[in-house]
C-alpha positions as a Markdown table, in Angstrom:
| # | Residue | x | y | z |
|---|---|---|---|---|
| 1 | Unk | 0.2 | 6.7 | 2.3 |
| 2 | Unk | 3.3 | 7.8 | 0.4 |
| 3 | Unk | 6.5 | 9.3 | 1.8 |
| 4 | Unk | 6.9 | 12.4 | 0.1 |
| 5 | Unk | 6.0 | 16.3 | 0.3 |
| 6 | Unk | 2.3 | 16.0 | 0.5 |
| 7 | Unk | 2.5 | 13.8 | 3.3 |
| 8 | Unk | 4.5 | 15.9 | 5.3 |
| 9 | Unk | 2.3 | 18.8 | 4.4 |
| 10 | Unk | -1.0 | 16.7 | 4.9 |
| 11 | Unk | -3.3 | 18.0 | 8.0 |
| 12 | Unk | -2.4 | 15.4 | 10.4 |
| 13 | Unk | -5.4 | 14.6 | 13.0 |
| 14 | Unk | -3.9 | 14.9 | 16.5 |
| 15 | Unk | -2.3 | 11.8 | 17.9 |
| 16 | Unk | -4.7 | 9.4 | 19.2 |
| 17 | Unk | -4.1 | 6.4 | 21.8 |
| 18 | Unk | -3.8 | 3.0 | 20.3 |
| 19 | Unk | -6.0 | 0.5 | 21.9 |
| 20 | Unk | -4.0 | -2.5 | 22.9 |
| 21 | Unk | -6.7 | -4.5 | 21.5 |
| 22 | Unk | -10.2 | -4.9 | 20.1 |
| 23 | Unk | -13.1 | -5.2 | 22.5 |
| 24 | Unk | -13.3 | -8.6 | 23.4 |
| 25 | Unk | -16.7 | -9.5 | 21.9 |
| 26 | Unk | -15.1 | -8.6 | 18.4 |
| 27 | Unk | -12.0 | -10.8 | 18.9 |
| 28 | Unk | -14.3 | -13.8 | 20.0 |
| 29 | Unk | -16.8 | -13.3 | 17.3 |
| 30 | Unk | -15.3 | -12.3 | 13.8 |
| 31 | Unk | -17.8 | -10.8 | 11.8 |
| 32 | Unk | -17.1 | -12.9 | 8.7 |
| 33 | Unk | -17.1 | -16.6 | 8.7 |
| 34 | Unk | -15.4 | -17.0 | 5.5 |
| 35 | Unk | -12.2 | -14.8 | 6.5 |
| 36 | Unk | -12.3 | -15.6 | 10.1 |
| 37 | Unk | -8.9 | -16.4 | 11.7 |
| 38 | Unk | -6.8 | -16.1 | 8.6 |
| 39 | Unk | -4.7 | -13.7 | 6.9 |
| 40 | Unk | -3.9 | -15.1 | 3.6 |
| 41 | Unk | -2.2 | -12.1 | 2.0 |
| 42 | Unk | 0.9 | -11.6 | 4.0 |
| 43 | Unk | 2.1 | -8.3 | 2.3 |
| 44 | Unk | 5.2 | -6.0 | 2.0 |
| 45 | Unk | 5.2 | -3.3 | -0.4 |
| 46 | Unk | 9.2 | -3.4 | -1.4 |
| 47 | Unk | 8.7 | -0.6 | -4.4 |
| 48 | Unk | 12.2 | 1.1 | -3.5 |
| 49 | Unk | 14.2 | -2.2 | -3.0 |
| 50 | Unk | 14.8 | -2.6 | -6.7 |
| 51 | Unk | 16.8 | 0.7 | -6.6 |
| 52 | Unk | 18.4 | 0.1 | -3.6 |
| 53 | Unk | 19.9 | -3.4 | -4.9 |
| 54 | Unk | 21.1 | -1.7 | -7.8 |
| 55 | Unk | 22.7 | 0.8 | -5.7 |
| 56 | Unk | 24.6 | -1.9 | -4.0 |
| 57 | Unk | 22.5 | -2.3 | -0.6 |
| 58 | Unk | 22.6 | -5.1 | 1.4 |
| 59 | Unk | 20.4 | -7.0 | 3.5 |
| 60 | Unk | 21.2 | -9.2 | 6.3 |
| 61 | Unk | 18.8 | -11.7 | 8.2 |
| 62 | Unk | 18.6 | -11.9 | 12.0 |
| 63 | Unk | 21.6 | -14.0 | 11.9 |
| 64 | Unk | 23.8 | -11.6 | 10.2 |
| 65 | Unk | 23.6 | -13.3 | 6.8 |
| 66 | Unk | 23.6 | -11.3 | 3.8 |
| 67 | Unk | 20.7 | -12.2 | 1.9 |
| 68 | Unk | 18.3 | -11.2 | -0.8 |
| 69 | Unk | 15.6 | -9.0 | 0.9 |
| 70 | Unk | 12.7 | -10.9 | -0.3 |
| 71 | Unk | 14.3 | -13.9 | 1.2 |
| 72 | Unk | 14.4 | -12.5 | 4.6 |
| 73 | Unk | 10.8 | -11.1 | 4.3 |
| 74 | Unk | 9.4 | -14.6 | 3.0 |
| 75 | Unk | 11.4 | -16.2 | 5.9 |
| 76 | Unk | 9.6 | -14.0 | 8.1 |
| 77 | Unk | 6.2 | -15.0 | 6.9 |
| 78 | Unk | 5.8 | -12.8 | 3.6 |
| 79 | Unk | 3.9 | -14.3 | 0.7 |
| 80 | Unk | 2.9 | -11.4 | -1.3 |
| 81 | Unk | 5.0 | -8.6 | -3.0 |
| 82 | Unk | 3.0 | -4.9 | -3.6 |
| 83 | Unk | 5.0 | -2.9 | -6.2 |
| 84 | Unk | 3.7 | 0.5 | -7.4 |
| 85 | Unk | 4.0 | 1.6 | -10.8 |
| 86 | Unk | 4.2 | 4.9 | -12.0 |
| 87 | Unk | 3.6 | 5.9 | -15.9 |
| 88 | Unk | 6.7 | 7.6 | -16.8 |
| 89 | Unk | 8.6 | 8.9 | -13.5 |
| 90 | Unk | 11.5 | 11.1 | -14.1 |
| 91 | Unk | 14.1 | 9.0 | -12.1 |
| 92 | Unk | 13.1 | 5.8 | -14.0 |
| 93 | Unk | 12.4 | 3.6 | -11.0 |
| 94 | Unk | 8.8 | 2.1 | -10.8 |
| 95 | Unk | 8.0 | 2.5 | -14.3 |
| 96 | Unk | 6.8 | -0.2 | -16.6 |
| 97 | Unk | 10.2 | -1.6 | -17.5 |
| 98 | Unk | 11.4 | -1.7 | -13.9 |
| 99 | Unk | 8.3 | -3.5 | -12.8 |
| 100 | Unk | 8.5 | -6.1 | -15.2 |
| 101 | Unk | 11.9 | -6.7 | -14.3 |
| 102 | Unk | 11.3 | -7.0 | -10.7 |
| 103 | Unk | 8.1 | -9.1 | -11.2 |
| 104 | Unk | 10.5 | -11.5 | -12.5 |
| 105 | Unk | 12.2 | -11.7 | -9.3 |
| 106 | Unk | 9.2 | -11.6 | -7.3 |
| 107 | Unk | 7.5 | -14.7 | -8.8 |
| 108 | Unk | 10.8 | -16.8 | -9.1 |
| 109 | Unk | 10.6 | -16.7 | -5.3 |
| 110 | Unk | 7.3 | -18.3 | -5.2 |
| 111 | Unk | 5.9 | -14.7 | -3.9 |
| 112 | Unk | 2.4 | -13.3 | -5.3 |
| 113 | Unk | 2.1 | -9.9 | -7.0 |
| 114 | Unk | 0.2 | -7.1 | -6.2 |
| 115 | Unk | 0.7 | -4.1 | -8.8 |
| 116 | Unk | -0.4 | -0.8 | -7.5 |
| 117 | Unk | -1.3 | 1.8 | -10.3 |
| 118 | Unk | -0.7 | 5.5 | -9.3 |
| 119 | Unk | -1.8 | 6.3 | -12.8 |
| 120 | Unk | 0.9 | 9.7 | -12.3 |
| 121 | Unk | 4.3 | 10.2 | -13.0 |
| 122 | Unk | 5.0 | 10.5 | -9.2 |
| 123 | Unk | 3.0 | 9.8 | -5.6 |
| 124 | Unk | -0.7 | 9.6 | -5.8 |
| 125 | Unk | -2.4 | 9.9 | -2.5 |
| 126 | Unk | -5.2 | 11.6 | -0.7 |
| 127 | Unk | -3.6 | 14.9 | -0.8 |
| 128 | Unk | -2.5 | 14.6 | -4.7 |
| 129 | Unk | -3.5 | 12.8 | -7.7 |
| 130 | Unk | -1.5 | 14.3 | -10.8 |
| 131 | Unk | -2.3 | 13.1 | -13.9 |
| 132 | Unk | 0.9 | 11.6 | -16.0 |
| 133 | Unk | 2.4 | 14.4 | -18.3 |
| 134 | Unk | 1.4 | 12.6 | -21.0 |
| 135 | Unk | -2.5 | 12.5 | -20.2 |
| 136 | Unk | -2.2 | 16.5 | -18.9 |
| 137 | Unk | -4.8 | 17.4 | -21.7 |
| 138 | Unk | -7.0 | 14.8 | -21.8 |
| 139 | Unk | -10.7 | 14.9 | -20.5 |
| 140 | Unk | -12.8 | 12.2 | -19.1 |
| 141 | Unk | -13.5 | 10.5 | -22.1 |
| 142 | Unk | -10.0 | 10.2 | -23.3 |
| 143 | Unk | -8.8 | 9.4 | -19.8 |
| 144 | Unk | -10.9 | 6.1 | -19.8 |
| 145 | Unk | -9.2 | 5.2 | -22.7 |
| 146 | Unk | -6.1 | 6.0 | -21.1 |
| 147 | Unk | -6.6 | 4.0 | -18.1 |
| 148 | Unk | -8.0 | 1.2 | -19.8 |
| 149 | Unk | -5.2 | 0.8 | -22.6 |
| 150 | Unk | -2.2 | 1.6 | -19.9 |
| 151 | Unk | -3.6 | -1.0 | -17.6 |
| 152 | Unk | -4.3 | -3.4 | -19.8 |
| 153 | Unk | -0.9 | -3.1 | -21.7 |
| 154 | Unk | 0.8 | -3.4 | -18.1 |
| 155 | Unk | -1.1 | -6.7 | -17.1 |
| 156 | Unk | -0.8 | -8.2 | -20.4 |
| 157 | Unk | 3.1 | -7.6 | -20.7 |
| 158 | Unk | 3.5 | -8.9 | -17.3 |
| 159 | Unk | 1.1 | -12.0 | -18.3 |
| 160 | Unk | 3.4 | -12.4 | -21.5 |
| 161 | Unk | 6.4 | -13.2 | -19.6 |
| 162 | Unk | 4.9 | -15.2 | -17.1 |
| 163 | Unk | 4.5 | -13.0 | -14.3 |
| 164 | Unk | 0.4 | -12.3 | -14.3 |
| 165 | Unk | -0.4 | -10.0 | -11.4 |
| 166 | Unk | -2.6 | -11.9 | -8.7 |
| 167 | Unk | -3.9 | -8.6 | -7.8 |
| 168 | Unk | -3.9 | -4.9 | -9.1 |
| 169 | Unk | -5.0 | -1.8 | -7.4 |
| 170 | Unk | -7.0 | 0.7 | -9.7 |
| 171 | Unk | -5.6 | 3.7 | -7.9 |
| 172 | Unk | -3.5 | 4.6 | -4.7 |
| 173 | Unk | -5.4 | 6.0 | -1.7 |
| 174 | Unk | -8.1 | 7.5 | -3.8 |
| 175 | Unk | -9.9 | 8.8 | -1.0 |
| 176 | Unk | -11.6 | 11.9 | -3.2 |
| 177 | Unk | -10.7 | 10.5 | -6.4 |
| 178 | Unk | -8.1 | 10.1 | -8.9 |
| 179 | Unk | -6.7 | 11.8 | -12.0 |
| 180 | Unk | -7.6 | 15.1 | -10.6 |
| 181 | Unk | -9.5 | 17.1 | -11.4 |
| 182 | Unk | -11.4 | 15.2 | -13.9 |
| 183 | Unk | -11.6 | 12.1 | -11.6 |
| 184 | Unk | -12.0 | 14.0 | -8.6 |
| 185 | Unk | -15.1 | 13.7 | -6.3 |
| 186 | Unk | -16.7 | 17.1 | -6.2 |
| 187 | Unk | -19.9 | 17.9 | -4.3 |
| 188 | Unk | -20.4 | 14.3 | -3.8 |
| 189 | Unk | -20.5 | 13.1 | -7.4 |
| 190 | Unk | -18.9 | 10.0 | -8.3 |
| 191 | Unk | -19.7 | 10.2 | -11.8 |
| 192 | Unk | -16.2 | 10.6 | -13.4 |
| 193 | Unk | -14.5 | 8.6 | -11.0 |
| 194 | Unk | -16.7 | 5.7 | -11.4 |
| 195 | Unk | -15.9 | 5.8 | -15.2 |
| 196 | Unk | -12.3 | 5.6 | -14.6 |
| 197 | Unk | -12.4 | 2.6 | -12.0 |
| 198 | Unk | -14.8 | 0.7 | -14.4 |
| 199 | Unk | -12.2 | 1.2 | -16.9 |
| 200 | Unk | -9.5 | -0.3 | -14.8 |
| 201 | Unk | -11.3 | -3.0 | -13.5 |
| 202 | Unk | -12.3 | -4.1 | -17.1 |
| 203 | Unk | -9.4 | -3.8 | -18.5 |
| 204 | Unk | -7.7 | -6.2 | -15.8 |
| 205 | Unk | -10.3 | -8.8 | -16.3 |
| 206 | Unk | -9.9 | -8.8 | -19.9 |
| 207 | Unk | -6.1 | -9.3 | -19.3 |
| 208 | Unk | -6.7 | -12.1 | -16.7 |
| 209 | Unk | -10.0 | -13.0 | -15.1 |
| 210 | Unk | -8.5 | -14.3 | -12.0 |
| 211 | Unk | -6.8 | -11.1 | -11.3 |
| 212 | Unk | -8.1 | -9.7 | -8.3 |
| 213 | Unk | -9.0 | -5.8 | -8.6 |
| 214 | Unk | -8.3 | -3.7 | -5.3 |
| 215 | Unk | -9.9 | -0.1 | -4.5 |
| 216 | Unk | -7.6 | 1.5 | -2.1 |
| 217 | Unk | -8.5 | 4.5 | 0.3 |
| 218 | Unk | -6.9 | 5.6 | 3.4 |
| 219 | Unk | -10.3 | 5.4 | 5.4 |
| 220 | Unk | -9.4 | 3.1 | 8.1 |
| 221 | Unk | -9.9 | 5.8 | 10.2 |
| 222 | Unk | -13.6 | 6.2 | 10.2 |
| 223 | Unk | -16.6 | 4.1 | 9.2 |
| 224 | Unk | -18.2 | 7.3 | 8.0 |
| 225 | Unk | -15.5 | 8.2 | 5.5 |
| 226 | Unk | -15.2 | 4.7 | 4.1 |
| 227 | Unk | -19.0 | 4.2 | 3.5 |
| 228 | Unk | -19.0 | 7.9 | 1.8 |
| 229 | Unk | -16.6 | 6.5 | -0.6 |
| 230 | Unk | -17.7 | 2.9 | -1.4 |
| 231 | Unk | -21.3 | 3.6 | -1.0 |
| 232 | Unk | -20.4 | 6.3 | -3.8 |
| 233 | Unk | -18.9 | 4.2 | -6.2 |
| 234 | Unk | -21.3 | 1.2 | -5.7 |
| 235 | Unk | -24.3 | 3.4 | -6.3 |
| 236 | Unk | -22.5 | 4.2 | -9.8 |
| 237 | Unk | -22.2 | 0.4 | -10.5 |
| 238 | Unk | -18.3 | 0.1 | -9.7 |
| 239 | Unk | -17.3 | -3.3 | -9.1 |
| 240 | Unk | -14.1 | -4.4 | -7.2 |
| 241 | Unk | -13.0 | -7.4 | -5.3 |
| 242 | Unk | -11.1 | -6.3 | -2.5 |
| 243 | Unk | -11.4 | -3.2 | -0.3 |
| 244 | Unk | -8.1 | -1.8 | 0.4 |
| 245 | Unk | -7.5 | 0.6 | 3.6 |
| 246 | Unk | -4.6 | 2.3 | 4.9 |
| 247 | Unk | -4.0 | 2.4 | 8.7 |
| 248 | Unk | -1.2 | 4.1 | 10.4 |
| 249 | Unk | -1.8 | 4.4 | 13.9 |
| 250 | Unk | -0.4 | 8.2 | 14.3 |
| 251 | Unk | -2.6 | 9.2 | 11.7 |
| 252 | Unk | -5.6 | 6.9 | 11.4 |
| 253 | Unk | -6.4 | 6.5 | 15.4 |
| 254 | Unk | -7.1 | 3.3 | 17.3 |
| 255 | Unk | -6.8 | -0.1 | 16.2 |
| 256 | Unk | -10.3 | -0.6 | 17.3 |
| 257 | Unk | -11.7 | 1.9 | 15.0 |
| 258 | Unk | -9.7 | 0.3 | 12.4 |
| 259 | Unk | -11.3 | -3.3 | 13.3 |
| 260 | Unk | -14.7 | -1.6 | 13.2 |
| 261 | Unk | -14.3 | -0.4 | 9.7 |
| 262 | Unk | -12.8 | -3.4 | 8.3 |
| 263 | Unk | -15.9 | -5.3 | 10.1 |
| 264 | Unk | -18.3 | -2.8 | 8.4 |
| 265 | Unk | -16.5 | -3.0 | 4.8 |
| 266 | Unk | -16.7 | -6.8 | 4.9 |
| 267 | Unk | -20.4 | -7.1 | 5.8 |
| 268 | Unk | -21.8 | -4.1 | 4.1 |
| 269 | Unk | -20.4 | -4.7 | 0.4 |
| 270 | Unk | -19.7 | -8.7 | 0.6 |
| 271 | Unk | -16.2 | -8.4 | -0.5 |
| 272 | Unk | -12.9 | -9.2 | 1.0 |
| 273 | Unk | -10.7 | -6.5 | 2.8 |
| 274 | Unk | -7.2 | -6.1 | 3.3 |
| 275 | Unk | -5.0 | -3.5 | 5.3 |
| 276 | Unk | -3.0 | -2.4 | 2.2 |
| 277 | Unk | -0.5 | -0.2 | 4.1 |
| 278 | Unk | 0.6 | 0.1 | 7.5 |
| 279 | Unk | 4.2 | 0.6 | 9.5 |
| 280 | Unk | 5.6 | 1.8 | 12.5 |
| 281 | Unk | 8.9 | 3.6 | 13.5 |
| 282 | Unk | 11.5 | 1.5 | 15.3 |
| 283 | Unk | 13.5 | 4.7 | 16.4 |
| 284 | Unk | 13.0 | 8.6 | 16.8 |
| 285 | Unk | 16.5 | 9.2 | 14.9 |
| 286 | Unk | 17.2 | 10.1 | 11.6 |
| 287 | Unk | 19.8 | 8.3 | 9.1 |
| 288 | Unk | 20.2 | 11.1 | 6.7 |
| 289 | Unk | 19.6 | 14.7 | 5.8 |
| 290 | Unk | 15.7 | 14.4 | 4.9 |
| 291 | Unk | 13.4 | 14.8 | 7.8 |
| 292 | Unk | 11.4 | 12.0 | 9.1 |
| 293 | Unk | 7.8 | 11.4 | 7.8 |
| 294 | Unk | 6.8 | 10.0 | 11.3 |
| 295 | Unk | 8.3 | 11.4 | 14.5 |
| 296 | Unk | 6.2 | 9.5 | 16.9 |
| 297 | Unk | 4.6 | 6.3 | 17.9 |
| 298 | Unk | 1.3 | 5.4 | 19.7 |
| 299 | Unk | 0.1 | 4.3 | 23.1 |
| 300 | Unk | 1.6 | 0.9 | 24.2 |
| 301 | Unk | 4.5 | 0.6 | 21.5 |
| 302 | Unk | 7.9 | 2.1 | 22.1 |
| 303 | Unk | 9.8 | 3.4 | 19.2 |
| 304 | Unk | 12.3 | 0.3 | 19.6 |
| 305 | Unk | 12.1 | -2.9 | 17.4 |
| 306 | Unk | 10.4 | -4.8 | 20.1 |
| 307 | Unk | 7.6 | -1.9 | 19.8 |
| 308 | Unk | 7.6 | -2.0 | 15.9 |
| 309 | Unk | 6.9 | -5.7 | 15.7 |
| 310 | Unk | 4.3 | -5.6 | 18.6 |
| 311 | Unk | 2.5 | -2.9 | 16.7 |
| 312 | Unk | 2.7 | -4.7 | 13.6 |
| 313 | Unk | 1.5 | -7.9 | 15.3 |
| 314 | Unk | -1.5 | -6.2 | 16.9 |
| 315 | Unk | -2.4 | -4.7 | 13.4 |
| 316 | Unk | -2.6 | -8.2 | 12.0 |
| 317 | Unk | -4.4 | -9.6 | 15.0 |
| 318 | Unk | -6.9 | -6.9 | 14.8 |
| 319 | Unk | -7.5 | -6.9 | 11.3 |
| 320 | Unk | -7.7 | -10.7 | 11.5 |
| 321 | Unk | -10.1 | -10.8 | 14.3 |
| 322 | Unk | -12.5 | -8.5 | 12.2 |
| 323 | Unk | -12.2 | -10.4 | 9.0 |
| 324 | Unk | -9.6 | -8.9 | 6.9 |
| 325 | Unk | -7.8 | -11.7 | 4.5 |
| 326 | Unk | -4.5 | -9.7 | 4.3 |
| 327 | Unk | -2.0 | -7.0 | 5.7 |
| 328 | Unk | 0.6 | -5.3 | 4.1 |
| 329 | Unk | 3.9 | -3.6 | 5.2 |
| 330 | Unk | 4.7 | -0.6 | 3.6 |
| 331 | Unk | 8.4 | 0.0 | 2.5 |
| 332 | Unk | 10.0 | -2.4 | 4.7 |
| 333 | Unk | 13.3 | -2.6 | 2.7 |
| 334 | Unk | 13.6 | 1.1 | 2.5 |
| 335 | Unk | 16.5 | 2.1 | 4.6 |
| 336 | Unk | 18.8 | 5.1 | 4.1 |
| 337 | Unk | 20.8 | 4.1 | 0.8 |
| 338 | Unk | 22.3 | 7.3 | -0.7 |
| 339 | Unk | 20.7 | 8.1 | -4.0 |
| 340 | Unk | 17.5 | 6.2 | -3.2 |
| 341 | Unk | 15.4 | 9.2 | -2.5 |
| 342 | Unk | 11.7 | 9.9 | -2.4 |
| 343 | Unk | 11.6 | 12.2 | -4.9 |
| 344 | Unk | 11.5 | 10.5 | -8.7 |
| 345 | Unk | 12.2 | 14.0 | -10.1 |
| 346 | Unk | 15.6 | 14.0 | -7.8 |
| 347 | Unk | 15.9 | 10.2 | -6.8 |
| 348 | Unk | 19.9 | 10.8 | -6.1 |
| 349 | Unk | 19.7 | 13.4 | -3.8 |
| 350 | Unk | 16.1 | 13.8 | -2.1 |
| 351 | Unk | 16.8 | 11.4 | 0.8 |
| 352 | Unk | 14.6 | 8.9 | 2.6 |
| 353 | Unk | 11.9 | 10.0 | 5.1 |
| 354 | Unk | 10.9 | 6.4 | 6.0 |
| 355 | Unk | 14.1 | 5.2 | 7.2 |
| 356 | Unk | 13.0 | 5.0 | 11.0 |
| 357 | Unk | 9.9 | 3.1 | 9.7 |
| 358 | Unk | 11.6 | 0.2 | 7.6 |
| 359 | Unk | 11.9 | -3.2 | 9.2 |
| 360 | Unk | 15.5 | -3.3 | 8.2 |
| 361 | Unk | 17.8 | -0.6 | 10.4 |
| 362 | Unk | 20.6 | 2.0 | 8.8 |
| 363 | Unk | 23.1 | -1.0 | 8.2 |
| 364 | Unk | 20.7 | -3.3 | 6.7 |
| 365 | Unk | 19.9 | -5.7 | 9.4 |
| 366 | Unk | 16.4 | -7.1 | 9.8 |
| 367 | Unk | 14.1 | -6.3 | 12.9 |
| 368 | Unk | 14.4 | -10.2 | 14.3 |
| 369 | Unk | 11.1 | -9.6 | 16.1 |
| 370 | Unk | 9.0 | -8.9 | 13.1 |
| 371 | Unk | 6.4 | -11.6 | 11.8 |
| 372 | Unk | 3.9 | -12.0 | 9.0 |
| 373 | Unk | 1.4 | -14.7 | 10.7 |
| 374 | Unk | -1.7 | -16.2 | 9.0 |
């Protein structure tokens, strides 16, 4: 998911009760022996942190000490950082140059790097997948070359400066395709999307064969939806290394459903699975003039720091028990810093709809309860 206009306008399913845990059978008998009981990718998407710091934002650990937010998160268990990349965003941040610069900071702290290609100048998610302006007139043949060249260039530039990405996502929440309309799945036809995904995969492997390719959908809500998508690309010969799923309980339903989807994806395709995005509110309050994207929680977890931490622990426990190898918290550092808005075309004034979902409060204090655990 992404916090922006389309997220707020997406058709949201009715709030579903959050299960306290997976069924006992799933908890005691993980589906995947290779990944049983271990989360090796303990992740955080901190794509807005670079601008927050440039604007002078401060972050404080549980003892009230001002520190680099990456150091605070690392102390809470994070070992993997996810950074989105937009082709040519109006606000500049999250473009190639900014990602290259921040990747140096990430790697210098001993953290691994996942680069999340949106293949857009702005947010890409299930509700919209806009082509970058520079590719707007290109058909599917040219777009294959665009995806290959752009992916290779970014990866190779990172490699050249000593910050080779450990993983990349070829698209962001591409439930029905990317680079619309050419790469959109229409009438169950995955042909064009498969061509684009193959371009991204091959470009990544040409850059560095050890970089793992993630294909990411927001399909943790439904095994039928997930099977439709991944069966569709598999039938067209698409290869990938990690299946990435988004899971937000207020949109995607119960933990038990998520666990079942993770388990099935693992066994059905024989590939590692991660929860590429999750988050939970710590308050109903709003820190700025931009409405919160999430205004309610899920059963059993109050909208408090304790509730936020409990939800994140439950997500990790469920994913781990179902055989996943990683969980990423989405934008834990994005508290309401004036000038760090959600809209790249108006970054100074657009505000932050995620200020109640970050793991830092409105004065930059970290939630002392939240932990990433293997």
